[in-house]
N, C-alpha and C positions, 0 to 999 in steps of 0.2 A: 423929924416931921415927916420925912420921907418914908422913914422904917416904919412908921405907924400906921401909913398910907398904905404901904405894899402890904403888910398885914392886914388889914381891914380888905382891901382887895382881894387876897387870896381866900380869906373866909366867905366873904360874898361869891366868890366863884365856885368854891365849894357848894355854898348852899344852893347857888343855881343850879349845878350839875345835878345834886341830889334831888332837887325839884322835878328835873327832867328824867328821872330814874325810868318811868315807864316808857318814856319814847326812846331810851338807851337801850332798855330790856328787849323793847320791840326790834329795834336795829338789830339786835345780836340774833334773835329769833329768826328773823329776816334772813340775814347771811346764813346762819345755819341751815335754814330751809332750802336757800339756794345750792348750799354746799352739798345737802342731802341730795337732791334733784340730779346735781353733776355726778354724784357716786353712785346713784342707783340707775339711773336713765341714760347718762353721757359716758361716763369714764368706761373703757373697755377692760373687762376684766382679765386677770393674768394669774395664771397657773403654773406652777414650776414643780416639775420632776427632777429627782435627783439619784445619781448613782454612784459608787464608789468604786477606786481603781488604788491598785498600788504599783508603782515602777518596779519591775526586774532588775536584780543588780546580778553582776557576775559577768561571765563572758560577752554578753550582749548589752553591757553598760551604755556603750555609745550608740546604739542602734536609733534611740529616738533623735539625737542630734542629727544623725545621718538622714532620718527619716524627713525631718524639718528641711535639712537642706536640699534633698532631692525634690520637693513641694514647692520650694521657693520662699520658705517660712524665713524671718530672720532668727538667728542665733540667740535663743534666749538665756538668762541666768540660773535659772532652776526648772524643776521638772514642771511646776504647776504653769509656768510661763509658756514651757516647752509644749505641753500639752494643749493649752489654750490656741497656741499660734496653729497648731497641726487641726485642730477642730475647726477653725475658722479659714483654713486654706481652702482655695478654689476647688483643687482637687477633692477634697471631701464634701463641700459644699454642694458643687454641681451633681456629684454622685448623690447626695442626698435628695435634692430636688426630685431626681428620678426614681425615688425608692418606692416600692409598693409597701403602702401603708394601711392597715384596717381602718375602714370609715367608723362612724361612731356606734354602729350596730355590731360591729365586730365580724360581721359575715363576708363582706366583700374587701378585697386589697385593691387599693387606688393610688396612682403613684402621687407624690406630693404636691407637685406643681398643680395637678388638677383639683386636688382638695383646697389648695390655696387660690383658686381660681386665675392662676396665673398663665399668661399668653406667651408661650416660649420665643414665639417671633418677633416678640418686641422686646429688644434687648434692653430698652430702657426701663422697662417695668419688671424686666426680669433681675436685673440689676439691683433694683429698689428692694426686691423682695428678699435677694440674696442678701443685702446689707442688713434688712430687718431681721432677717435668721441669724446673721453673725452677731449681731446686737443680743440676741435672745439666749446666746450660749455662754455661761459663765464657769470657769475652773477656779477652784480656790482649795487651800489646804485644809484638812479636817482639824480643827482646833482642839477636838478633844482627844486625838490619836497621837500616838508618839512613833509610829510606824510608817511615817510619810504617806499616809491615807491621803487620796486626791478625791474631793467632792466634783462631780460633772453634774451641772444644772442646766436643764433646757425650760424655756419658758415658754407657753402659748397661752391662746385664748379659752380654750376649754379643757378640761382634765384629760379626757381620751386622747387630745391631741398631743398633749403634753407627755404624757405617756408612751403613746405610739411614735411620736416624732424623736422623742429621747433615746428609745431603744433603736430605731432606723438609724439616728445617728451614730450611735455608740457603734453598731454594726458597721458602719461605712468607715469610721476610723479604725476599727480592726482589721478590715479587711485591707485598709490602704496601709496598715503597719506590714500586715502579711506579705502584701503584693511587693512592697519596697525592700522589706527583707530578703524576699527571693530575687528581685531586679539587681539587689546589690551583689550577691553573691553570681547570679548568672551572668552577669555583664563580666566579672572576673575569671569565671570559668570558660565562658566563650573564648575569651582571649587567650586563655592556655591551651585549650584545646587547639586553637590554630597554631601556637608555639611548639606544643607537642608533637605535631603532624610534621611541623617541617624541621624540628629536631631529628624526629626517627628518621626521616628521608636522609638527613645529613648524615646521620651514623651509617645507614645502610649503604650510602654512598662511598663514605669512608672505608667501610668492610669490604665491599666489592673493589676498591682500587687496591686495598691490601692484600685480599685472594688473589687478584689478578698478578700483581707483582711476584707472589709466592710461586704462583702457576708458570710465570716466565722465569725464573730463578730458582731453578732448583737447588742449586749449590751456590752460597753466597760466600765469597772470599774475598772480592775487592772492597775497597774503602767504600767509595762511592755507592756500590751496592747496600753495604752495613748503612751509611747515611741516609740513604732513600728509605730503607726498612724502618729506620727509627723514625724519620718523618711521617712516615703511612701508619706506624703503629701509635704515635703520639697523637696523630690526628684522630685516628678512630677513638682513642681512648677520651680525649675530648669532646667530641661529639656526644659519645655515649654517656658522658657524665651530663653534658648539658641536656641531653633527654631525660635522664633520670632525676635531674633537679626539677625539671618541669612537672615529670609526672608526680614528684613527692608534693611540690606546692598544689598541683591540681587536688591531690588527694588529701591534702591538709584543708582546703578549702571547702571541698565537699564534705569533710567531717565537721568542719565548723557550721556550714548552713545545716546540717542534720541536728548538732547539737542545739544551734541557736533557736532561743523563743522570743515570743513577741514582747517588745520592751516594757508591757504594761498589760497588766491583767484585771479584770472586774472582779469584784469581791461581793458586790450588791448590786441588783438590776435597777432600772429606773422604776420608783416606786410610782403609785397612784395618787395624786393629790387629790385630797379630799376638800380643802378649802382653798379658796383663792387667796393669792399673796396680796394682789392690788386690785381695786384700791381699798384702804382700809376706812370703812365707812364711818366707822365712830370717830376716828382721827380726822377726818374730813369734817365731818358735822362740828365737833368741838371746836377746831380750828376757825371754822366760818362764824361759830357762836361768839368766841372769844374776840375774832377780829371784827366782828360788827360792834361789839361793845368798846373796844379801844378806838377803833375810829370814830365813833358817833360821839364819846368822851371827848375826844380831841377836837371835834368839830365845834361844841359847843363852849367846850375852853377857850377856843380861837375866836368863836362868835362874840363871846361875852367879854374877852379881854380887848377887842378890838371897838367894842362899845364903850369902853372906858369905866366899866364898873369896878 
C-alpha cells in the first residue's frame, strides 16, 4: 500500500513540476541573464601572453639552482618549479615594477607602477600589487614538446599590458640571471685576487731572503749553512707553488666565466593575445541558465513534497 502511494506521489510530483515548466524555464533565463550581466559588465577580463624557453645544459647546468639560492628562492625539484620561483622572487618583481613599459599607444614608456597606479610610498598597497603580479605569473612544461620546453605565461587586464608586461618580466629575469652569473664568478675572483697578491708577496719575500743568504755566504761548506740554504730554497719553492696554484685557479674561473652562458634561453617571445581567456561568457551564461533550472526544479519538488502531494 505504501509502495503504491509512493509511486502515485512521485508521478503527481513529476506532473506538478511539468506544469510549472514555464516558471522553471523563466528561472533559468533570469539566472542566465544575471550570469551574462556579471560576465559582460562586472567580471574583469584576463588576457594571457606566453613565451617559450629552454634550459641550457652543460657546464652551466647548476646555474639556475645557484640563481635561486642567491635570490632566496626555495630549492625546487625541476626546471619548471625553479624558473617559477625565480620569476616570482622579490628581486625580479621589484625590478619589474620599475621597468619602463610602452603604454597602450606604444609611443611613450612609463614605469609599470605608474601604469598600475600604485603608490610606492604605501608599502601595504605596493605589497598587495606585488602579490597580485606574482599570482599572474605561471610557468609550466610544454606538453607538446619533448625538448624540455618551458612556457612562461603572464596575465593582465588588457592585451597590450599582457604583451608589454610579459616582455618586461622576461627581460628582468634574464638580466637577473646574467647578474647572478657574473656575481658568482666575480666573488670568487675577487677573493683569489687577494690571495694571489698575498702569495706573490710571500714568494718575493722568500726569494729576497734566499738572495741575501747567498750574498752573505759566497762559499757554503759548513753543515748549518747547507741546512739553512735548503730551508730557504724549500720555503721559496713552496711560496712559488702557492702563487702558481692561485694564479691557475684564477685563470680557470675566469675562463669558466667566459664560457658560461645564461642557464635558460628564450626561443619564442611573448605573443600578443587576441582573445581574452577569462571570463568565458558562454560558459558562465550556460552555467547560470542550467543552475536556475535545477534550483527552481528542486524548489518545486521540495514545496510539493512538503504539501503532502
